[in-house]
KETORBA-230395 format. One line per field, with one value per residue (C-alpha): residue in three letters; chain; x, y, z. Coordinates in steps of 0.5 Angstrom, whole numbers, padded with zeros to 4 digits. Each point is the difference from the previous one (the first is absolute). Example, Ala and Ser with C-alpha at 12.3 -4.5 7.8 and 13.67 -1.06 7.14 Angstrom:
residues 2
residu (Ala,Ser)
chaine (A,A)
u (0025,0002)
v (-0009,0007)
w (0016,-0002)
END
This chain:
residues 421
residu (Met,Ala,Thr,Ser,Glu,Asp,Ser,Val,Ser,Ser,Trp,Ser,Cys,Lys,Gln,Val,Ala,Arg,Trp,Leu,Gln,Val,Glu,Gly,Phe,Gly,Glu,Tyr,Val,Glu,Leu,Leu,Cys,Glu,Gln,His,Arg,Leu,Asp,Gly,Pro,Ser,Leu,Leu,Ala,Leu,Thr,Glu,Ala,Asp,Leu,Arg,Gly,Pro,Pro,Leu,Gly,Leu,Thr,Val,Leu,Gly,Asp,Ile,Lys,Arg,Leu,Ile,Ile,Ala,Leu,Cys,Arg,Leu,Gln,Arg,Gln,Asn,Gln,Thr,Gln,Leu,Glu,Glu,Leu,Gly,Leu,Pro,Ala,Gly,Leu,Ser,Leu,Gly,Ala,Thr,Gly,Gly,Glu,Trp,Ser,Cys,Asp,Gly,Asp,Asp,Arg,Arg,Tyr,Asn,Gly,Gly,Asn,Arg,Leu,Ser,Asn,Gly,Thr,Glu,Leu,Arg,Leu,Arg,Asn,Gly,Asp,Arg,Ser,Gly,Tyr,Asp,Ser,Val,Cys,His,Thr,His,Ser,Asn,Gly,Arg,Tyr,Arg,Arg,His,Leu,Ala,Gly,Arg,Leu,Asp,Pro,Glu,Val,Trp,Lys,Thr,Ile,Ile,Ser,Ser,Ile,Tyr,Val,Phe,Phe,Val,Phe,Gly,Phe,Thr,Ser,Phe,Val,Met,Val,Ile,Val,His,Glu,Arg,Val,Pro,Asp,Met,Arg,Thr,Tyr,Pro,Pro,Leu,Pro,Asp,Ile,Phe,Leu,Asp,Ser,Val,Pro,Arg,Ile,Pro,Trp,Ala,Phe,Ala,Met,Ala,Glu,Ala,Cys,Gly,Leu,Ile,Leu,Cys,Tyr,Met,Cys,Leu,Leu,Val,Leu,Leu,Leu,His,Lys,His,Arg,Ser,Ile,Ile,Phe,Arg,Arg,Leu,Cys,Ser,Leu,Met,Gly,Thr,Val,Phe,Leu,Leu,Arg,Cys,Cys,Thr,Met,Phe,Val,Thr,Ser,Leu,Ser,Val,Pro,Gly,Gln,His,Leu,Lys,Cys,Ala,Ser,Lys,Thr,Tyr,Gly,Asp,Ser,Trp,Gly,Lys,Ile,Gln,Arg,Ala,Leu,Leu,Ile,Trp,Ser,Gly,Gly,Gly,Met,Thr,Leu,Thr,Gly,Val,Gln,Thr,Cys,Gly,Asp,Tyr,Met,Phe,Ser,Gly,His,Thr,Val,Val,Ile,Thr,Leu,Leu,Asn,Phe,Phe,Val,Thr,Glu,Tyr,Thr,Pro,Arg,Thr,Trp,Asn,Leu,Ile,His,Thr,Ile,Ser,Trp,Val,Leu,Asn,Leu,Phe,Gly,Ile,Phe,Phe,Ile,Leu,Ala,Ala,His,Glu,His,Tyr,Ser,Ile,Asp,Val,Phe,Ile,Ala,Phe,Tyr,Ile,Thr,Thr,Arg,Leu,Phe,Leu,Tyr,Tyr,His,Thr,Leu,Ala,Asn,Thr,Arg,Ala,Phe,Gln,Gln,Ser,Arg,Arg,Ala,Arg,Ile,Trp,Phe,Pro,Met,Phe,Ser,Phe,Phe,Glu,Cys,Asn,Val,Asn,Gly,Pro,Val,Pro,Asn,Gln,Tyr,His,Trp,Pro,Phe,Asn,Lys,Pro,Ala,Phe,Met,Lys,Ser,Leu,Ile,Gly)
chaine (A,A,A,A,A,A,A,A,A,A,A,A,A,A,A,A,A,A,A,A,A,A,A,A,A,A,A,A,A,A,A,A,A,A,A,A,A,A,A,A,A,A,A,A,A,A,A,A,A,A,A,A,A,A,A,A,A,A,A,A,A,A,A,A,A,A,A,A,A,A,A,A,A,A,A,A,A,A,A,A,A,A,A,A,A,A,A,A,A,A,A,A,A,A,A,A,A,A,A,A,A,A,A,A,A,A,A,A,A,A,A,A,A,A,A,A,A,A,A,A,A,A,A,A,A,A,A,A,A,A,A,A,A,A,A,A,A,A,A,A,A,A,A,A,A,A,A,A,A,A,A,A,A,A,A,A,A,A,A,A,A,A,A,A,A,A,A,A,A,A,A,A,A,A,A,A,A,A,A,A,A,A,A,A,A,A,A,A,A,A,A,A,A,A,A,A,A,A,A,A,A,A,A,A,A,A,A,A,A,A,A,A,A,A,A,A,A,A,A,A,A,A,A,A,A,A,A,A,A,A,A,A,A,A,A,A,A,A,A,A,A,A,A,A,A,A,A,A,A,A,A,A,A,A,A,A,A,A,A,A,A,A,A,A,A,A,A,A,A,A,A,A,A,A,A,A,A,A,A,A,A,A,A,A,A,A,A,A,A,A,A,A,A,A,A,A,A,A,A,A,A,A,A,A,A,A,A,A,A,A,A,A,A,A,A,A,A,A,A,A,A,A,A,A,A,A,A,A,A,A,A,A,A,A,A,A,A,A,A,A,A,A,A,A,A,A,A,A,A,A,A,A,A,A,A,A,A,A,A,A,A,A,A,A,A,A,A,A,A,A,A,A,A,A,A,A,A,A,A,A,A,A,A,A,A,A,A,A,A,A,A,A,A,A,A,A,A,A,A,A,A,A,A,A,A,A,A,A,A,A,A,A,A,A,A,A,A,A,A,A,A)
u (0239,0002,-0007,-0002,0000,-0006,-0008,0000,-0007,0003,0005,0000,0001,0008,0000,-0003,0005,0005,-0003,-0001,0008,0002,-0004,0003,-0006,0004,-0003,-0008,0002,-0003,-0005,-0003,0002,0000,-0005,-0005,0002,0000,0001,0000,-0008,0000,0006,-0003,-0006,0003,-0002,0003,-0006,0002,0007,-0002,-0007,-0001,0004,0006,0000,0006,0002,0006,-0003,0007,0000,-0008,0002,0005,-0003,-0006,0005,0003,-0008,-0001,0006,-0001,-0008,0002,0004,-0005,-0006,-0003,0001,-0004,-0005,-0001,-0001,-0006,0004,0000,0007,0004,-0005,0006,-0002,-0007,-0004,0000,-0008,-0007,-0004,0001,-0005,0001,-0003,0004,0006,0000,0000,-0002,0002,-0006,0003,0002,-0003,0007,0001,0005,0001,0004,-0001,0002,0001,0005,-0001,0005,-0001,0006,0003,0000,0004,-0002,-0006,-0007,-0005,-0002,-0006,-0002,-0004,-0005,-0007,-0004,-0004,0003,0006,0004,0008,0003,0005,0007,-0001,-0007,-0006,-0007,-0004,-0006,-0006,-0005,0003,0001,-0007,-0002,0005,-0004,-0006,0002,0002,-0006,-0004,0004,-0001,-0007,-0001,0005,-0005,-0006,0004,0001,-0007,-0001,0005,-0002,-0006,0004,0005,-0001,-0003,0006,-0003,0000,0008,0004,0006,0005,0006,0006,0007,0000,-0007,0001,0007,-0001,-0006,-0006,0003,-0008,0003,0005,-0004,-0002,0008,0000,-0005,0004,0006,-0003,-0003,0006,0003,-0006,0002,0008,-0002,-0006,0006,0005,-0006,-0001,0008,0001,0002,-0003,-0007,-0005,0004,0001,-0007,-0002,0004,-0002,-0008,0002,0004,-0004,-0007,0003,0003,-0007,-0004,0004,-0002,-0007,0000,0004,-0004,-0006,0001,0003,-0003,0005,-0002,0001,0006,-0001,-0005,0000,-0004,-0008,0000,-0007,-0003,-0003,-0005,-0002,-0007,-0001,0004,0000,0002,0007,0001,0000,0004,0005,-0001,0002,0006,0002,-0001,0004,0006,-0001,0004,-0003,0003,-0006,-0005,0000,0001,-0002,0001,0003,0004,0006,0004,0005,0000,-0002,0004,0006,-0001,-0002,0007,0004,-0002,0001,0008,0002,-0003,0004,0006,0000,-0002,0005,0007,0005,0003,-0006,0002,-0004,-0006,0001,0001,-0006,-0004,0003,-0001,-0008,0000,0003,-0004,-0006,0000,0002,-0006,-0005,0003,-0001,-0007,-0001,-0004,0003,0003,0008,-0002,-0004,0005,0006,-0004,-0002,0007,0003,-0005,0000,0008,0000,-0005,0003,0007,-0002,-0005,0007,0005,-0005,-0001,0007,0003,-0005,0000,-0008,0002,0004,-0005,-0008,-0001,0002,-0006,-0005,0002,0000,-0004,-0002,0007,0003,-0005,0002,0007,0000,0003,0005,0006,0004,0001,-0003,0004,0000,0000,-0005,-0002,-0006,-0006,-0003,0002,0000,0004,0005,0006,-0003,0000,0008,0002,-0004,0000)
v (0278,0002,0002,0003,0007,-0002,-0001,-0007,0001,0002,-0005,-0003,-0008,0002,0004,-0006,-0005,0004,0000,-0007,0000,0004,-0004,-0007,-0002,-0001,-0007,0002,0007,-0004,-0003,0006,0006,-0003,-0006,0004,0008,0002,0007,0004,0001,-0007,-0002,0003,-0003,-0007,-0005,-0007,-0003,0003,-0003,-0007,-0001,0000,0003,0001,-0006,0000,-0005,0001,0002,0005,0004,0001,0002,0004,0004,0002,0003,0004,0002,0001,0005,0003,0001,0003,0006,0001,0001,0006,-0003,-0006,0004,0004,-0007,-0001,-0006,-0002,0000,-0006,-0004,-0004,-0004,0002,0005,0003,-0001,0000,-0006,-0005,-0002,-0006,0001,-0006,0002,0007,0003,0007,0003,0004,0005,0004,-0004,-0003,-0006,-0005,-0007,-0007,-0005,0002,0007,0000,0006,0003,0007,0005,0001,-0007,-0006,-0006,-0002,0001,-0002,-0004,0000,-0005,0001,-0004,0002,-0004,0007,0005,-0001,0004,-0002,-0003,0001,-0006,-0005,0002,-0004,0003,-0006,0003,-0003,0001,-0005,-0005,0001,-0001,-0007,-0002,0001,-0003,-0007,0000,-0001,-0004,-0005,0001,-0002,-0005,-0004,0002,-0003,-0007,0000,-0001,-0005,-0005,-0001,-0002,-0004,-0006,-0007,-0005,-0005,0002,0004,-0004,0004,0002,-0004,0004,-0002,0003,-0002,-0007,-0001,0003,-0002,0004,0004,0001,0006,0003,0006,0002,0000,0005,0005,0000,0002,0005,0003,0001,0003,0004,0003,0000,0005,0004,0001,0003,0004,0003,0001,0003,0007,-0001,-0004,0003,0000,-0008,-0001,0002,-0004,-0006,0001,0002,-0006,-0004,0003,-0002,-0007,-0001,0003,-0004,-0007,0002,0000,-0006,-0004,0002,-0001,-0007,-0005,-0007,-0005,-0001,-0003,-0005,-0004,0003,0006,0000,0005,-0001,0004,0005,0005,0006,0001,0008,0006,0001,-0007,0001,0007,-0003,-0006,0005,0005,-0007,-0002,0008,0000,-0006,0002,-0007,-0003,-0007,0002,0005,-0006,0002,-0006,0001,-0003,0001,0006,-0003,0002,0003,0001,0005,-0002,0000,0007,0002,-0003,0000,0009,-0001,-0002,0004,0007,-0003,0000,0005,0005,-0001,0000,-0005,-0001,-0003,-0007,-0004,0004,-0001,-0008,-0001,0004,-0005,-0006,0002,0001,-0007,-0003,0003,-0002,-0007,-0002,0004,-0006,-0005,0001,-0001,0006,0003,-0004,0001,0005,0005,0001,0001,0004,0004,0001,0001,0005,0004,0001,0002,0005,0003,0000,0003,0006,0001,0001,0004,0005,0000,0002,0004,-0003,0001,0007,-0001,-0005,0003,-0007,0000,0004,-0002,-0008,0001,0007,-0002,-0002,0007,0004,-0003,0001,0006,0003,-0005,0002,-0005,-0007,0001,-0001,-0004,0005,-0001,0004,-0001,0002,0002,0005,-0005,-0004,0005,-0006,-0003,0007,0000,-0007,0000,0008)
w (0192,-0007,-0001,0006,-0003,-0004,0004,-0001,-0003,-0006,0000,-0008,-0001,-0001,0007,0003,-0002,0002,0007,0000,-0002,0006,0005,-0003,-0004,-0007,-0001,0000,-0005,-0006,0003,0004,-0005,-0007,0000,0005,-0002,0008,0000,0007,0002,-0002,0005,0006,0000,-0001,0005,0003,-0003,-0007,0001,0002,-0004,-0009,-0004,0005,0003,0004,0004,0004,0006,0003,-0007,0002,0007,-0002,-0006,0005,0006,-0006,-0004,0008,0001,-0006,0001,0007,-0004,-0004,0004,-0003,-0007,0002,0003,-0007,-0004,0005,0003,0008,0003,0001,-0007,-0001,0006,0000,0003,0007,0002,-0004,-0001,-0007,-0004,-0006,-0006,-0006,0000,0003,0007,0002,0005,0003,0005,-0008,-0006,-0001,-0005,0001,-0003,0003,0003,0007,0003,0006,0005,0003,0004,-0001,0007,0002,-0004,-0003,-0001,0003,-0003,-0007,-0004,-0006,-0006,-0002,-0004,0006,0004,0004,0006,0004,0000,0006,0005,-0003,0006,0001,-0003,0000,0004,-0005,0004,-0004,-0005,0005,0003,-0008,-0001,0006,-0003,-0006,0003,0005,-0006,-0004,0006,0000,-0007,0000,0005,-0004,-0006,0006,0000,-0007,-0002,0006,-0004,-0006,0003,-0004,0002,0004,-0003,-0008,0002,0004,0003,-0005,0000,0005,0001,0007,0002,-0003,0003,0007,0005,0002,0007,0003,0005,-0005,-0003,0007,0001,-0007,0003,0006,-0003,-0005,0007,0004,-0007,0000,0007,-0001,-0007,0004,0006,-0006,-0002,0007,0000,-0006,-0001,-0007,0002,-0004,-0006,0001,0002,-0007,-0004,0004,-0001,-0008,-0001,0004,-0003,-0006,0000,0002,-0005,-0004,0003,-0001,-0007,0000,0005,-0004,-0007,0002,0005,0001,0004,0007,0002,0005,0002,0007,-0003,0001,-0006,-0003,-0005,0005,-0002,0005,-0003,-0001,0000,0006,0004,-0005,0003,0007,-0002,-0003,0007,0004,-0004,0000,0007,0002,-0005,-0004,0005,0003,0007,0000,-0002,-0008,-0005,-0006,-0009,-0006,0001,-0003,-0005,0004,0007,0004,0006,-0003,-0001,0006,0003,-0005,0000,0007,-0001,-0005,0004,0006,-0003,-0004,0005,0005,0000,-0004,0006,0005,-0002,0005,-0003,-0008,0003,0004,-0006,-0005,0004,0002,-0008,-0002,0006,-0003,-0007,0002,0006,-0006,-0004,0006,0001,-0008,0000,-0006,-0006,-0001,-0005,0003,0005,-0005,-0004,0007,0002,-0008,-0001,0007,0001,-0008,0001,0008,-0005,-0005,0004,0005,-0007,-0003,0007,0002,-0008,-0002,-0006,-0001,-0001,-0007,-0002,-0003,0000,0006,0003,-0005,0002,0007,0002,0007,0002,-0003,0003,0008,-0002,-0004,0006,0004,-0002,-0001,0005,0006,0007,0005,0006,0006,0006,0005,-0002,0006,0006,0006,0002,0000,0000,-0006,-0003,0002,-0002,-0007,-0001)
END
């Protein structure tokens, strides 16, 4: 190397430019050496996150990887200088140990009080090839780095999401009791005009069939959760999405009371007296899951359909967290979803707009959530962390898309362990 006679830590920008030329990265000399004045010490401290993120923003993957390989080789040849500068070995791919905590846009390495910037650090052991682990920054608390291909289940976050959806369902049941007291009188406010309800005769048993479709989808989703390797992350996402949509539903049905969609519904305004009577009725709705199959009859909970939300969300989770080649499972799931929606409308239990809004809101929220989680775009956006604090909290340690891997969670029977993994 033309500059090997000098200590890298004493290199000037010109010597760094010469090294880049020798290594075949002459096109980046102007960017790194002239615009950003990269000298020897800063070259040794350069990380893949620095190359990918602002202000450098390199986009050619092959160049990034080749430059990182060259940097790793340079760092291995200058271990003593790295120690003198107080930099961890293999810095270009991350430090090799310790715990990382996040504060703003920076990360501090607790093992040695070393600070480095960037949105992602890829960690590599010096005597192994390839990446061993990945650590992402986030301004939301403290976390540990995770091995690539291994996602931390973070069961405590899953418990928090379960408590969240538990209380949202309880709150929804109480709001439904209040809404029932405000149901408009059918003699004064007859059913609103609806193209589908006016054109399709009511099928008395259709709503029970819609709930049966929902139960089948629920069993399918539970089976996926049981066998999926990353069941904790999936269940956490299911709870957070379900709770958020139903919380929105509470607001809409409380603010606006629509007239009953059919004369067959006996939905006169009902007063439950004192607060204890309302709580008892809410507990009855909550314990029955709001389903007519369990003997629960509710009125006034319109604006968008809770049954459609549940059926659609279960379908999307089944299809998202099963392999793309499982076409039969996906077909069954979609058929149950679509038939469930049809049966809700055929039973004249909801207006068409209720079902449409429920389907649209549920699908958009599911897609937005998973797009943000899979691309980790929220890490680059302070606005996203402000508007979606719960999402940022739950997803800050999930490194990209969740792979569809399965294994039998029990020790027995042995043949299932060997069959599934």
